[in-house]
N, C-alpha and C positions, 0 to 999 in steps of 0.2 A: 270713221264711224259718224254715224248723224244721229241726232235724237228725233224722235218721233213727236206726234201732238202732247202725249201726256208729258206733263211737266212736274210732276210729283215726285216726291223724293223716292228714291230705289226705280223710278220707273224703267222697264228693259230696254233696252237699245240694241241695235243690231249692228254686226260687225260690217261696216259698209264703207269701201274706199272710193274717194273722188280720184278720176282719172288725170293723170298730170303726165300730159305729152311731152313735156322735156325730160322728164326722168325716165316713163315708159312705166310708171311706179302709181302709187297714190298716198293718201294722208291719212291715217286714222287719228282722229278727234281724243284728245285726253282730258281736256277741260273745255268748259263753252262758258262764255261770258256775254250776258245781255245787259239790258236795263233795269232787269228785274232781279238779277243775282248772278250767282256763279254755280255751276255744278263740275264735278269730277266723276269721272268713269270707272269705276272699278272693274278691271279687264284680266279675264281668266286667259293663260296661254298654254298652250298644250304641244306636245311634239306626236308625231304616230310613233308606235313602236315601243314606248315605254309609260308606265301609268304617270308620273310623276308630275304635278302640274304646279304653275307659278300664279298667285293671285297678286295682282297690283293695285296699289291703291296711292294715286298721286295727289300727295297730299298737299295742302294750302294751310301754311302753319297760323293763322288767324282764321276761325270760323265759328259758326255757330255750336254749342255742345251738341247737337243732335247729329250733326254731322261726324264728331269723333266719337260717340256713341254707337253709332251706325258702323263705322271702321270697326271698334272693338268687338262687337257682336259677331261680324263677320268672319274677324279673326281667332274666334272661339274653334273654328274648325281646321284650323293648321297644326300643323306638325311641329315646325319651326318660324320663326318670324325674324326678317332680315331688316333693320330698323336703323335710319337715320340718327346722327348725333351720338351722345355719349349719354351715360348714365346720370340720372341725377335731375336739379332744375333746369329748365330748358332755357334758352336765350329769349324765346319768346315770351314766356311766363314773365321773365325778369323784365322785359320790355314793356308788357301791360302795366307792370307795378310801377315802373318809371315814368309811364305816360298819365297813371291815375294820381302819381305822386306831383309832378309837376305842369298837368295840364288838366285841371279838374272839372272840366266841361262835360265829361262821361256822357259822350254821343255816340259809344259803340254798340248801342242797340244790343247787348246781349251776347256780341262777339268775344271771345276769349282767346288766350293765346294756348297751342298745342303743348300739352303735357303727356308723361309717359301713363301717368295715373288715367287719364282720361280715354288713352286709345289702346294701351297694350294690357291683355290680360294676363292675370296673373296663372301660373303654372307650365306657361309654353317658352322654351328656349328661345333665347334671343341672341340673335348675331349682331355684331353694331363695326362695319368694317370702315366707318367714316374717318375722316384724318382730323382729328381737333387741332385748333379749334374750328367748328362748322361752318362759323361766318367771322370774318375779320373785321374789325372796327374799320370805319371809314377816315376817320380824323379829319374833322372838320376843321379843323383850326386856321386854315389859309383863307377861310371864307368871310370877305370882309363885311364888318357889321356885326359878325355873328359872336365874336368873341365876348363881347359887352353883355348882350344878351346873356349868352351862357354863365357868364360871372354873376348876374343879376339870379340867375333860377338856380345857382349852384352847382351846373354840368360841368362834367370834365368831358371836352368834345373829342378827346383822343379815345374814348372809350365808347361813343355811339358807334353802331350798327345799322344797318339796314332796316333792321327789326324794332330800333328804336323809333325810327322814321316812320314806320308803318304804323305801329302802335300811337305814335302823337297824330298822325294822319286821323285815325280810327277816332280818337279821344275828341278831336276839334272839329271834324268834318262827317263823321259816321259813315257807314258800310260803303255808300254810292261811291265815295272817292276808290275802292277797289276795285268798281266795276269799270275796269282797263281792258280791253283788248288785248294789250301786251300780256295777260294771264292767260289768255287764251293758246292752248299747245296744241301740236300734232305730234307723229312720230316722226314726220318729215316736215319742214317749214312750206307752210300752206301758202304763204304770201311773202311777198318781197320784206314786209318789215321783220315777219317771225326769223326770216333769215338772217338779215342784218343782225338782230339781236342775238341771235345763236353763234353768230361767227366775229363779235367783238373779242377784243385782247383780254377785256374784263371777263368778260363769259369763259372765255378757255381757262383764265387763271383759275377763277372759284370754281369751275366743274369738271376739267378733263381729269385732274389727279383724283378726284372724290369717285367720277363715275366709274373709272379705272379698277379702285379698289372694290366697288361695289359689284363690278362685274366678275372680279376674281373670285368674290364670296360666293355669287350664284353660279359660276361655273365649276368650283368646288364642290356646292351640293348637288349639281346635275351628277359629276363625274362620281361621287360617292354614294347617291341615293337614287339615281333617275330609274330605278327598277322596283322602288317601293311605290306603293299607291297613297301618296302623301300631297298635302298642298302645302306648298311653302308662300307666306305670304310675304310681301316686300313693301314696307310702308314708309316711303321716301318722297322728298318734294316732285311736284309734279314737274318740273323743269328738267329732272334726273330720268324721266319715264322714257323719253324717246331714245337715249343711249341702253337702257334696259330691252326695252321691245326689240331693237334693232341688231342690238349686242346677241341678245339669245337667238335670236332667229338667224343672222351669220353664222354663228359658231355650231347650232345645235339645231336649226330648223324648228325652234318654237313659232308657233302664230297663233295670235289672239283668235279665240272659238266663240267667248260669249262676252256680255259686258252690259252692266247696270249703271245708269246714273244714280248719283246721290248729292242731293243739295248742299253745297258748302255753307252758303248763306243766302237769304234774299236782302233787298236794298230797299225795304219797307222803312 
């Protein structure tokens, strides 16, 4: 998938696949990162012969409120939503509170942590196949010199997660710290760097079980409701979407049919 010249929030994109001679296939772009900011593609996947469709929302868990509002608006047309995480306060929201409390530089420029209230419309059934806790603590106690700083700040390093690190970086350095090409995701690894990141032991440990649970939930929905003309919204982190796209294609023949870019944040 490639974006056209129009970079406005919600601008349409075409499902175009870049050729890959090694695999004989191509890579569909899921997120885009430039020096100007980050965009995520809302992707419709359908199969021939049955009316049900999946609407994939590759989420970034720190974004401008307008991004979450746009996802919520699009979800109003869904009959059921499959959502990441567990009900209640989100790790990202807690992490933003943590950063505000301990690093009061406030350079986030309006970026907020994802919450259910901001994203999920009321009145639509939500399925949560995720495995709690969704994100384990990093336990940074072994890093030389960090313990003294943590003690001075009143931090428990055993409870710090990746979300805390991101929220702290936002508070200290602002949104540009997230304009990293490592956030750019395709349904198949498009570069050697993407392939390396997707195949690390840490990535497999964090992702494989959760991807499996997610695909099980989507498979059940297909088996039970494929003959209904409904839309199923899938609200999961962008890093899970390659497994979703490829899993639905391999098992049932779902293919991406249309997509629209949504601006996650700008780096102003």
